[in-house]
N, C-alpha and C positions, 0 to 999 in steps of 0.2 A: 501604289504610290508611297505608302509608309515604308515598305521594304526597300524600294529604290532610293528614296531620299534618306532614309535612315541608315543605309548601308555605309555611309561615310562614318557613322558611329561604329559600325561593325569593323571597319578598317582599324580603328583604334583599339577595340576590345578583342576581336577574334583575329585581327590581322597577323599578330605574331604566330598564330597557329598556321595560317595560310602561307606565311613567309617561309616556314620550315617544313612545309608539307613534303613528305618523302616521295616526290615524283622524279622521274628521270627527265630532267630539263634539257638533256642533249638530244632527246627524241621527242619531237613535237607531238606526234601521234600518241605516244605513251603519256606525255604530259596532259594532253587533252582528255584521254581516257581516265587517268587517275584523278584529275580535277573534277570530271563529270561524276565519278563515283563518290567523291568527297561531297559534292553538292547534293547528290541523290540521298546520301546518308543524312545530311542536315535537314533536307526538306521532308524526309520520312519522319524524323523525330518531331519536327514542327507539326506535321499533319497528325501524328498520334496525340500530341499535347492538345492541339486544336479540337480533335475529336472528343477528348475527355472534357474540356472546358465548354465545348458546344453542347455536350450532354447535360452539363450543369445548367446552361442557358435554356435548354429545352424544357427542363423542369419548371423554370421561372416563366417561360413562355406559356406553357399549358396552364399555369396558375394565373395567367392574365397580367403578368408583370413586365412583358417585353418592352412596351412603349416607355414605361417609367424607368426600366432598367437602362434603356438606350440613353435617356436624359441623364441619369445618374452617372453612367460611364463617361459621357461627354464632360460632365462637370469634374469628375475625378481626373481625367486626362489633363484638363486645363489647370486644375489645382496643383497637380504634381509638377507641372512646368513652372507655375507661378511661385510656389512655396520655395524659399531659399534652400539650396542643397545642404547647408550646414544644419538645418532643422531636420531634414529627412534623414541625414546620416546618423542622427542620434538613435534611430530605430533600425534594427537589422531584421528585415522581413524574411530573410532567407535563413536565419539562425536555426529554425527547426529542421532545415534540410541539409545542415552541414555534413551529416554522415553520408547522405546520398551524393552530395556534391564532391565529397572526398573520394568516393568510389569512382565517380565520373572522371575526376582529374587523374586518378591512378590508372584508369583504363586508357585515357588519352596519352599519358606518358609512356605506357607500354606499347601502344600501336604506333606512336611517333618514331619509335626505334625500329620499325619494320617497314619493308618496302613492297609488300604484296598488295594486290588489288583489294583483298579483303580488309587489310589494314587501313587503306585509304577510305573505304566505305565506312569502316568502324569509327575512324577519326571524325568524319562528318556527323555520324549518328550521335556520338557522345558529345560532340561540340554543340549540337542543338539543345542539349540539356543543361548547359552551363548557365548560371544566373546572368541575366542581361535585362537592363531597364527597358530597352527597345522591345524585346520579346514580351515583356510584361504588358507593355502598351498594346501590342498586337493581340495578346490573349484577352484583353478587355473587349476587343472587337469580336473575338471568337465567342465569348460568353453571350454577347448581344445578338449573335446570328440567329439563335432560336432553334437550332438543331445540331446534332453531332456531325452530320455530313457537311452542313454549311460551315461549321466551326473548323472542320478539317480543311475544307477548300480555302477558307479565309487564310489559315496559317500557311498552306501550301503556296498560295498567291504571294503572301508576305515573303516566304523563302525565295520564290522565283525572282522577286524584286531585288533581292540582295546579290544575285548571281553575277551581274556585270562587273561590279567593283571588286567583289571577292575573287573573281577569276583574274582580274587585273593584278590583284595582290599576289596571286600564285605565280603568274607569268612574269610580272615586272618587279615584284618585291615592293618595298616601301616607295611607291612612285609619286606620292603626294608630299609636298613640302609641309612642314609643321605649321607654318603661317596659314597655308591654304586650308589645312584640316581644321585649324582653330576657327577660321571664319565660317566654314561649313557647319561646324559643331554649334556655333551661335545661331545659325539659321534653322537648325532642326527643331528647336522648341516652337518656332513660329508655325511650322507645318503641323506639329502635334496639336497645337491650339486650333488650327483650321479644321483638322480631323475631328477634334472634340466638339467644335461648333456644329459640324455636320451631323454628328451623333445626336446632339440635342435637337436640331431641326427635324431629324428623322423621327425622334421620339414624340415630337409635338403633333404628328399626324395632320399636317397642313393640306394634305391632298395633292401634293406635288409628285407626279410620277417619278419613281426611282430614287428620289431625294427624300421626300417626306410623305409616304403613302398614308392613306386614311387610317385612323385608329381601327383596330380589329378587336372583336370580342368573340370569345369562344362560348357558344351556346350549347348546353347539354340537352340533347333530345331525350324524349322518353324511351326511344329505341336505343338500347345500349350499344348497338353496332353502328350507330351513325352519329356524326358530329357535323354541325352546320357552322361554317365560318362566314361571317359577313362584316 
């Protein structure tokens, strides 16, 4: 849901890349294949990032912090939406990554000038590493997943949610009017807040299946080869 609803934001941020994607639009089959490779590259990079952040979350989970982490992440999501952007813009959280981001942008520029299938896949792969506020939101969820596999799956699901609108951007170009995009952009923070509230409810361990499971504690057994979870 975050990927699907947030993909309107993607149209504004990554849409220019999709608009100029070097696919053969005269041949629908080749356009579909090239677009699919572009999406595959994006989702792979999301999955890799989700794996790493899920690994971080796993460490916190084993330390018994997962429930509190879920509540914290929910509050962070809500605060990021509620704090005026002019205040957040004073701080550049990506500044330490400028060198890496510069490499990613140079690679994108290189592959955008090529028309091979490898280039289309590479464009998607490097596109996934560009700084994006929506991706940062998704990564908060990956951290709270509690394992590297779940973190990767979370980010892959996020990437899959962005496919419909991003595909439309490739085939149709800039198909949304500016006024429509602006209205949708205003609605996105509401959905982020809803997701943040769900994270908080989940962390409270209210015993609601799938939404707020009971709090879990890791009990260390005297047998080093066994762990009991209850």
